[in-house]
N, C-alpha and C positions, 0 to 999 in steps of 0.2 A: 086307361083313362082314369081309373080309380087312384092308381099310383100318382098320376099327375095331379089329380085333385088333392090327394094327401099332401104332396110336396108344396103345392100352391098354398094350401091353407097354412101349413107350417111356416113358410117364407113370410107370408103377410102377417101372420100372428107375432113372429119374432120382430119384424120391422116396426110393427105398431106398438107392441107392449114392451119390447125389450130396448129397441133403439129410439122410438118416439117419432117415427116417420108417419106421413100421411099414407093412408091405405092405397089411395089411387097412384101415388108415386111408387109405392112398393109394388103394386101389381104391374106396373108398367116398366120397372127398372131393376128390381132386385131378384137375384137368385134363379135365373133361367136354368141352371144346372139340374135342378129337380123337377121343374115344370117349365118347359120350353115356352118362350114368349109366343111362338107360332101356334101353341096348342091352347093358350089360356083363353082366347076368344071363343073357343068351343065348349069351355066349361062355364058353370054358373059364376056370376059375379061374386067376389067374396062378401060374405055377410058378417059384418063385425058386430058382436055382442059384448058391448063394454061393461055391462053388469056382470055377466058370467066370465068375462074376459077370454072369449072364445072367437074363433074365425070358422065359418062354415063354407065350404065349396061343394057345389051340387054337380054331380055328373048327370048330363041330360039323359033321362031314362034309366038312370043307375042310381048308386048310393050317394049320400051326402057325407063328405069327409070332414072331420073336425080336428082342429088343433086347439089346445087349452094352454093359457098362461099359468105357470105354477110358481110364479115368484123367482126364487133363487135358481130353480131349474130351468128358467126360461119357458119356452113353448114346447109342448110334446103333443104329437098327433095321437089321436085315440085309434085303437084297432077298429077295423070296419065292423059296424054293427054293435059296438060296445060304448058305454057311457062314461068310462073312467079309466084311469091308468092302474097299474098293478103294483104301485108302491105308494108310500107315504111321503110327500114332499117335505123337505127339510129347509128351514130358513138358514141361510149361510150368512155370517156376519164377520167382519174384520175386527181383529183386536187393536189395529192401529188407530192412533189419533186422527183427527180431521186432516186432510192433506195440506190444507192452507197453513197449518201449524208447523210443517216440517220442510226442511230444505229438500230440493231435488237431489237424488232420485227417490228417497223414501217418501217425500211429499212433493208439493207443487211450487214451492217458493224457489225462484230462480236467483242466481247471484247477481249482485249489483256491480260486479267488477267488468271492466271494459271487454269488448270483443277480443278473442285471442288474436294477437298481432301476427302469429304465424300463419293465419288464414286470410283469404281474399273475401272480405265481408260482402262486396258488391257481387261477386260471383255466387256466393252462397245465397244471397237474396234473389239473384236471378235464377238459381236453381229451384228454390221455392216456387217462385212464380211460374216457371216452366212446367212444374208438376200439375198445375191447374189449367194449363192452356193446351188445347181449346176447351171451351166449356163442356164440349161433348165428352171429354175425358171423365167427367162426373167424379173428380177426386173428392173423397170425403175427409181424408186426413193425410197430412205429410209432416213427418217429424225427423229431424236429423240430428244425431248427437256426435260429438268429437271428444274422445277420451272421456266419455260419459256425460259431457255437458251438452245441454240443448243449444245448438247454434242456428237452428231454422225450425220453423214451426207454423203451420197454417191449417185451417179447417174450412170445409165446404159449407154450403147453406143448410141451415138446421142442424149443424153438428158443432160440438164443443169439446173441450179437452177431456171431459168425462164421459163422452157418449160411448156406449158399448156398440161396436160396428161389426157387421157381417165379415167374417174372416176366412170362411171355408177351410181349405186344407191346410192353412198356416197352423191349424190346430193339431195337425199330426206332429208338429215339432213340440208342442206342449206335451203331447203323449210320450214323446221321447224323453222329455224332461222329467215326467213323472217316474218313468222307469229309471232314469239316471239318479233320482232321489232315493229310490228303493235300493239300487246297487250300492250307492254311498252308505246306506244303513246296513249293508250286509245281507239284505233279504234275498237278493238274486245276484246272479253273475252273468256277464255277456255270453260266456261259453257254455253255460249249462243247457241241457235240453229243456225246452219250455214245459213246465208241469201243468199242461192243460188237461184237466180231469178226463175229457172226452177221448183223449189220446192215450190213456193209460188202461182203458177197459179191455181191449182186444190184444192178446200177446202178438208181439212182432208188428204192431201197427207202425208202418213206416214214418208216420207223423211224429211219433215219440222221439224220433232223432233230430227234429228241428230245434235248433238253438234259439235262444233269445236274440242273438246277434243276427241270425238269418231273418228273423221276423222284422227287426228294426231296419234291415237293409232292403226290405221288400224283395227278399229271395227265399221265402219259405217254401215255394213250390206248391202252395195250395191252389186247387183249380176254382176259379170263378171267371165270369165274363166281365170285362171292363172296357170302357170306351178308348183307353190308351193302348190296348192290346194291338199288335200288328195285324191280326186277322179279325179284328172286331167288325161286325156287320151292324150298322145302325138300324137296319130293318127288323132286327129281333133275333131271338126273343129278348125279353126285358133284361137288362144288365144287373147282374148281382151286385155289382160295385155301386150302382144307384139305389138298388133295393135297400141298402143300409140306411139310406136317407128317407125312404117312402114306405117301407114295409110295414111299420108299426108292429114289429115282432121283437122277441128277445134276440138282440143283435149279437150278444156273446154266444148264445146257443147256435145261432145260424152260422156264424163264422167257425165255431169249434167243430161243426159237423160237415164241413166242406171236405171233399176228398183230395188226396194228393194228386198232382199232375206231373211234377218233375222232382228230382232228388233235391233236397235243400241246398242252397248256395251254389246253384248251377245256372239258374235263369232269373233275371230280374225283371219283375213286372209291377206296375203301379196299380196295386190291388188294395181296396179298402179292407179286406180281410185282415191284413197285417196290423194296422193300428188298433182295430177292434180287438184283435187277440191280445195286443200288449195291454189295452185297458182292462181286458178280462183278467190278465195276471195281476194288474195293479189292485183290482177290486178284491181279488182272492187274498192277496197279501195283507191289504188294509183290515179287512174283516177277520182274518185269521188272528191279527193282533188286537182284536176287540175294539177297533176304532171305528168312529161313524164315517161311512164312505163318502157321503155326498158333500161333507164340509172338509174332508181331508185335504184336497188341494189348497184351500185357503190356508189351513193351519200349517201344512208341511212345506208349502212353497210360496204362495202369493203374498202372505203377511211378511215373509222374510225379504221380499223384493219391493214392497211398497205397492203391489198391485191390489186395487180395491174395486175395479170395475168388471171383473171376469164373471161372466154368466156362461156356465157349462151345461148344455142341454143334454137330455137323456132320451133313451127309448122308453116305451111304456112300462118297462121293467125297472126303470131307475138306473140303467147302465150309461155311463158317460159315452157320448158319440163325438169325442173330440177329433175324430177324423174329418170334421167339417162343421159341426154344430156347436160353435162357441163364438162368444162376442166379447171383445175387449176394446178399450180406448186406444187411440193411436200412441199415447204416452206409455200405456201398459205394455203394448208390443215392444216399444223402445226399451223398456226395463228388462224384459225377457231377452231381447237381442244383446244387451249389455252384460247379461249374465254370462252369455256364450263369449263375448268379446273378451271378458275377464277370466276366461278358462274355468268357468263354473265357480268362481269365488265371489262372494258378496259381502261387503262390510267386514272383510277378514274371515269370514266363515266359508269353508268349502262346502258348497251345496251339492255339486256334482263330483263324482269321483275323478281322481287324476287320470288323464288319458281319455276321458269320456268325450270331451269337445273334440279332440283329434279324431276319435272314432266316427262321430256323426258327420264330420266335415271332410272325411276321406272317401274317395270313390269306393263303393262297394264292389267286391271282386267279381260277382256275377254280371253287374252292369258293365264293368270294364271289358269283361270277356266277350260280351255281346256287342261291343263296339259302340257303346253309349255311356261315356264316362260322365254321367250327369247326376248321379244319385249316391247319397251317403247313408246316413242312418235317420230316416224321416227328415231330412234336410236335402235340398238341391245344391248341386255343385256348380260354379260358374266356370269350370274347366274349359268348356268350349266357347268361353267369352260371349254368350248370348246377350248378357247385360254389358253396358258401358262401365265395367268395373274390372279391376285386377283379377287374375286367375285364382287368387287365393281367396276370393270372395265365396260365400256360400249363403244360402237363404231359406227361410220359411216362405212357402209359396201356396197361394190358394187361388181358386177359380175367380175370375173378374180382375186379375192382376193385383191381388192382395200380397203384399211382400213385405218382409222384415229381412233386410239385407245386412250381413255382418262382413266388414272388410278389415281384417286384422292388420294388413300392411299400412292402413291409413287411419286406424283407430276410429273407424266410422261404423254407425249403425244408421240405416235409413229405413224408414217405415212409409209405405204407400198403401192406402186403403181407399177404395172407391166403389161406387154402385156397379152391379155386374154389367148393365148395358154398356157402360163406358169402357169395357174391357180393351178393345183394339186402340182406340185413340189414347186410352190410359196408359197402356203399355209404351206406346210411342212417347208420350209426354214423360213418363218416368225415365226413359232412356235418355232423353234430352237432358233431364234434370241431373241424371247421374254423370253425364259427360261434363257438365258444369261443375259439378261437385269435385271430380277428379282434378279439374284445373284449379279449383279453390283450395284444396287440402293437400299439402305436401305428404310424400311418402314418408312414413315413420320407421318402418322396419321391413 
């Protein structure tokens, strides 16, 4: 219950202070992943302190858990019984001019030229409408680009083009992008053993053989308990996978000290240990080069793409938790999707190394061997055609049907974000919208 209270406080804090939602709406509709809706009525009502920018949730007969808004680092839960985080927050600013002064995609100005004649405009508009129907889908943002141009866009109630929205595990694909940037810089390579310090202490530690590619493919073999495990028992004990969202501990240390379960690259499992470990390697590299860590993503990646709304939340030690705690606008997710559609090149500059997009969008060997050809490198693969999209499509995905879909064969990027409670009808609405888009946009390659 203390973990649920911690997750509840964090979810409401982010919804109120990052996104700008009403606290009651957040409590009823946002982020059941870390604090189930069925449990929230058994906890104290979230108490919002707008002066201190904190949210407090009490466990009846137990502790009160607190999440605090820290500006650029969003909301961070405090360790149980403690009154502060273990790092100094940093104000992150973009060097880009105001978005209204720049053309899309670096800014917000859209072209005045006619709608592309190659497309069926009525069906595109129908697809946008379908993404919001029924109302119970609770869609917050829907953005469609074709060859990089926005051809469809709409936002839900109390949401605008610059609103940072809950994105959950879509952030794993951001984590992959950070690693891609460092590989392009020559800092790391996919095939090298991951230089996690804790794995170098004991001679012959089997974890020292795990490569960066193994981790990106969710095939590291590290043991944790996760809800998507075939043998997962929801009756308990508490899942390590979720503990990364509620534990209020040094997440990097926790991930690096988990034991091995299988040899690397033999079993694919959807475990948060993997993106947390990649983020650990990112921090080690950034600080080794004497750079400021918390502002590095804005300097090294986001400013190059025109991304201005990103809020990357951390654990109490200041470690990025972009396995699920990140907030971006619909348009900024579309920018990231287009980076991949363009093979990692942006405005003529190669941001990601050659072959990296192919790597993340190709089914991981261990997942294929397991008969589940659905996962690549922190991206999901549409190989089983679960979505109404071609088999070449791949996507960033987060709980609550948060999706950034890349369809190379149609030059499309489609972003759908919505409130967690609308997950099931939202998924159905998204698939109906995709079916219309496939009819509206011709195959290009």
